[in-house]
C-alpha positions, 0 to 999 in steps of 0.5 A: 653482676649477673651470674654466668650460665651453666656450661653444658658439653657435647661431643661429636666424633670426627675420623681423628677422634672426638671433638668436645664443646664446652658451651657457656650459654650464648656467651661463648663455646670452646671447641677442644680437638683430640690433640688438644683434649689429650694434652689437656688430660695429661696436665698435673696439678698446677700446670697449664697450657695454651692451644688454639681452636679452629675458630682461631681462638686462643684458650689458656687451660689450668688445672687445679685438682680435677678442676680445669679453667678455660680462659679465652682472651677478650671471650670469657673464663669457664670453669669445669670438672675434668670428668665433664669432658671424658 
């Protein structure tokens, strides 16, 4: 089984805040708008939430300590540290 590429992070300012993007090589990206980011940062350890991004992809996010696991249906899974998105 091949190893998943390392996630990289980008930010872009828009009128309502900052869009955060997690890129996993050429495989997929997770686009996080300010509203979703606020909800993600409010998750307590063990909690999860679901959000839909502008491309209509739905992501489940689960927090375990400072780790966030993003799972997209038929897309992929990526695990990142909360601090990487700050």
